[in-house]
C-alpha positions, 0 to 999 in steps of 0.5 A, a space after each residue: 974831619 971839618 964836618 965832623 967838627 962842625 957837627 961837634 961843635 954845634 951839639 956843644 953849642 946847643 948843649 950849652 944853650 939848654 944847660 943855660 935855659 933850664 938853669 936859668 929857669 930853675 934859678 928863677 924858682 930858686 931865688 923867691 924860695 931861698 929869701 922866703 926860707 931865709 926870712 922865716 929861719 931869721 924872724 922866728 921869736 926864738 934863735 935863729 938856727 945858724 946851722 941851717 942858715 950859713 949853709 943855705 946862704 953859702 949854696 945860694 952864693 955858689 949857685 949864683 957863681 954857677 949859673 954865672 960860670 955857665 953863662 960864660 960857657 955858653 958865650 965863649 962856646 959861640 965866640 970860639 971856633 970848632 978846633 979842639 985847641 980852641 975848645 981846650 979853653 973852656 976846660 977851666 970853666 968846665 971843671 969850675 962847674 963840676 967843682 961848684 957842684 961838688 961842693 953844692 952837693 956836699 953841703 946839701 948832703 951835709 944838711 940832709 945829714 944833720 936833718 937826719 940827726 936832729 929829727 930821728 936822734 939817730 945814735 952814733 953808728 948811724 950818723 958815723 955810717 951816713 958821714 962815711 957814705 957822704 965822704 965817699 961820695 964827696 972823694 970820688 966826685 973830687 977825684 973825678 972834677 980833678 982828673 977832668 981838669 988835667 985834660 988827659 985824655 986817656 984818663 977821661 973813661 976813668 972820670 965817668 967811672 968816678 962821676 958815676 960812683 959819686 952820683 949813685 953814693 949821693 942818691 943811696 945817701 939821701 935815699 937812706 936819710 929820707 926814709 929814716 926821717 919819714 919812719 920817724 916823723 910818721 911814727 912820732 905823730 901817730 903816737 902823740 897826735 892825740 896829745 898835740 891835737 890834730 892841728 900841729 899833727 897836721 903840721 907835722 905832716 905837712 913837712 912830711 909831705 914837703 921832704 917826700 915830694 923833694 926826695 922824689 924829684 931828687 930821685 928822679 933827677 939824679 936817676 936820669 943823670 946816672 943813666 945818662 953817665 953810664 950810657 955815656 949820653 952827650 946830654 950828661 954834660 948839660 944834665 950836670 951843668 943845670 944839676 947844681 942848681 936842682 940840688 939847690 932847689 931840691 934842698 930848699 924846701 927841705 930846709 924850709 921843713 926842717 926850720 919849721 920843725 927844729 
């Protein structure tokens, strides 16, 4: 039993180290992107779009908090012994990382829906269906985190199922919004390009490329996360830790494209 516990502790420590290194690297990329986006939106001649600025700043604060909690988990995982009772003290911090991820995902998906509404001029039924999908993804994510935080080991299979459902719903939401936005920008640009000229049309295509590339990267990362959840792989925890920052990084270029267009 002591060997198994030691091996388990080593695997957990390695997972915490990988999560910290990956998230710190992504955070280092995100910080300059955040300030560039913020400067562009604030320095515009017209009135700043506070509907995008406030969520962007909030996500930056939450992302910074998340990496701080991840660093704390990394330190504590090396300080504590391999005893399950000692490792239980990390559950509040692990629950906090899941909670921060849920909030970041809620804000990020909300920005995606807002952008879809503004760019696509979507009707009420389209927006309502997207909002319902958004609420379903958020509620299942919150339930998963709440069950995990209760430390009832018998309920952990339910936590995995709810977490998997939440991430699948979020992926469907983002794919739907990206498809609607892509269709709208392509059709509109083709129709008005003779009027606005090639230079302005090129700007629309640049915004489209940013959105599509960001969505593609988001889809790949989310697919990997869903795969690890479905396979119950040990790396699922590592990917979950780094996903919050990845979500922020992926939404940041989208927000920049929206700021240029709106």
